[in-house]
N, C-alpha and C positions, 0 to 999 in steps of 0.2 A: 504493500499499499504506499502511498504516498508519490506514486509519479505524477505527472503533471495533470491528468486526468481522471487521476482517482483520489479522494478527497482522504486528507490524513485522520486517522481516529481522532484526534482531539476537534477538526472542524466536522467529523460525523457526529459527534455528541452534541455539539452546540447546535448545528442544524436540526437536530430532533429536541432541542430543549432540554437535555440534560447536562448534568455537571461531570465537568473532565475530570477523572480521578486518575491514578496510576493503575488502578486494580482494572478498570474499566478498559483503559487503553492497551495493556497488555492482553486483556481477553478477545479483545477487537485483534491484535497481533497475532495472537494463538490461533484464533480461529481462521484466520487470513491465509498463517503458512502451515497448518494442518487440515485442509480442506477434510470434512466427513471425518472430526475427530471426535471421539466419545469426551465426556465430562473430564473422565481421568486423565487423558491425554492433554485438554485444554489445560487441565487444573496444573500439570506436572511442566507445562510448557511455562505458564505463567507463574508458577514459582522459581522455575529458573531464570526467568527475566527479571523479576522484582523481589526474590526470596518469600518471605512467610507470607501464606495468604490461605484462610480456610476454606476447604471444600465446599463449605456453606454459601460463603462470599464469592466463589465461581459460579456455583449454581444462580445465585441469585442475579449476579452479571449476565449470565446466560440468557436468564428466563427472561431479564428487562430488556437486554438487546433483542431477543426474538421478537419479543411483543412489540418494540417500536420500528419493529422491519430493517433493521441494521445487519442480524443475521438472521438465518434459515433454520429451524429445528426439524429435524428429520427424524423418525420413530418406525425403521422397519420392523414389522412382524418377527417377534423372537429375537429382538437385536435391543443393545440400548440406544438411548438417542443419541443424535449425532448433528452435529453442528458445521455450518458453511457459510460463507460471506458472499455466494451468488445469489443476490436477490433480484427480485424486480421481473422475472421472467418465470416461464413456466417448463422447467426443465425439469427432468425424469432421472432415476439414478439404476443404475445397473451392479449387482450384489454377488460376488463371487459365493456360492453354498461353500467352499471349502476354507478358503483364508478370511471371508470376509471382508475383503478391501471392495470400497466402493467407489463407484466412477459416475461423472455427470452423462446424462445422455438427454442432447437437444432433442427438444420437441419436435413430433412427427408434423410433417407439411403435407399437403394433397389430401386425399382421402384416407380418413382416422375412423372407421365406424366405431372403435372401441373407445374412443375417446367423447363420443355422443352417446349420453342419455338415452335408452330406448323409453323412459317414462323419467320425467325430472320429478314428480310427485309434487307439484308448485313451485319448490324450489329456485332461485335465481341462481344457476349453478356458474362460478364465476372461475373455478381452476379445476384442473383434473391431476391426481396424483397417481404416478404410474413407477411401480419398481419391477425393474426386470430380473431374474433372479437365473443365475447359470455358474459357469465354471471360468476363471478368467484365463487366459492362456497358459501362463505358468502352470497351474495347476492342473489344468487338462492335461499339459505335456507332461508333468510329473505322473497322473494318474495311467498313461499309455505306456510309460517306461515299465520294464519288466523288473521285478522285485529282484534285489541281490541275493543271493544264496548262499 
């Protein structure tokens, strides 16, 4: 973060009417440096940057930043919540069933019947969340290799 077209964390906080604190800046930086990181991964990165910080303070910062739209919280079925700073678009995710690595998948364009609800039940739909599951290339290759005897 901080390139000419990406606001620095302090500016992002100010733009959203939030107090600028070292903890919040460190959490934003950690999420940016570790896309799809878990709370534990974010907390470790924050601790490495600013020293002592409680896990609760990290949870609180992540929750508030997600609520304000500065970061996105993703919680795939059977997995811990993960956080990313790619917000403002409707992208999706692909998760490896073997190693749990998660990568972004841009939203499909053109004919996408699975993203159009057959019956909206009166809801005003503004987002579709899709998670693709499979095996990453490394895990797929490892599974194909014969076991050492």
